[in-house]
C-alpha positions, 0 to 999 in steps of 0.5 A: 499500499503506497504512502498517502498522497500530499495534501495541503492539510496532511502532515508527516509527524517526525520526531527526533527530527532535529538530527540524525536519522530523523532530520535525514527522514524529513528531508526525504518525506518533503523532497516528495512533497510531504507536509511535516511536523519536526518535533524535537527538544532543541529549538535551534537545531529544528529551525535550522532543519526547518529552514532546510526543508523550506526549498522542497515547497511543502509546508513545515511546521515544528513543535519543541517538545521533550518526548520524555514527558507526558504533558509534552507529548499532549502538547505535541497532539494538541498543536497538531490539532490547533493547527488543522492537520491531518497525521498522514505519517507517523515516524517515531524517530526520537531515541537516545541510549547510554554506554553503561552496564545494568547494575553501574546505570544511572537510574533515573537517566535510564527510565527517561530513556525508556520513557523516550524510547518506548513509552513516547512510541505506544502514546504517539501511535494510541494518538494518532492511529485512530484517525488513520483507521477511520480514513482507511490512510496512513503510515507509521514508521517506528525506528528500532534497531538491529539490536533489537535482535541480540542482547547488547552489554553496555546498552542493555535498556537501549537493546531491550526498549528497541526489541519492544518496538520491533514487538510493538510495530508487528503486532500493530501491524497485524492489529491493522492489517485489515486497514490500509494503514500500513506500520513499518519497523526500520532497523538500522545498524550503525548510522554515521551520525552522533548519536553514539557519541552522544550515548558516551562511545569513545572514538576508540570504541566507534572505530572497532565497528567493521566499516562495512556495516556503516550506513550514511543517514540520509541512504538510510532514510531512502530505504525507509521510506521506499519501504513504507512507499511499498507497505513492508513490515521491516526494514534493515539498511545494508547488507552487512546489517541484514546478516548480522541481524539473520545471525543473531535471529539463528544464535537465538533459534539455536539457544531455544532448541537446545534449552528445549532439548534440555528440558526434554531429557 
């Protein structure tokens, strides 16, 4: 099922749109003529991205909000209604991570990240999917990660959050399968943004990731929008990352098989 056609009052709501994959997705959708509503905390960065999108000629709105706050999520919803916009596309792209073990993590930080990485995805999907179902038109893209397929020491809550996003997306897709609303999970591997450094990874740690796994944000966005256009369930950019996710799934299957075998003896 193709993406909804651009319309004067239609908009693509993109969270985490001030940088990285979120900004790249905003560019990709705006280049196809879609109006965009950019949501993030950083007002200056939001303004910069909005100015960049002006060249495409479609409407651009910005909403400054902290999506770890339920009140701010309600504010986003209210502002969209106040502007008279119809949410044709929802992109849950906001996310955060830390580089720390679970026993040593700062609990307040991790819980705030779970609010952003998990709760806001559920909240915003619930806010907008009802109207999409009434119109029988709409597309949702939830940004997960290849981390969803495997345990990730040093980023345990992040990997768990992305596993949740992937499972939630697949479930929502099944629940909407009788409608024309599409739901897609984007699972990128390493992407050349400042995300890893903001999470606390050193340059030396980043350099240990094989170069063939790295993707460029604009390439990830282009592949993701194409997947939405096809109504795909899952999008993993880059062959190396597809292989990495596949190997992780095979390992998990083998571990489950061994566990069952031990119980049956």
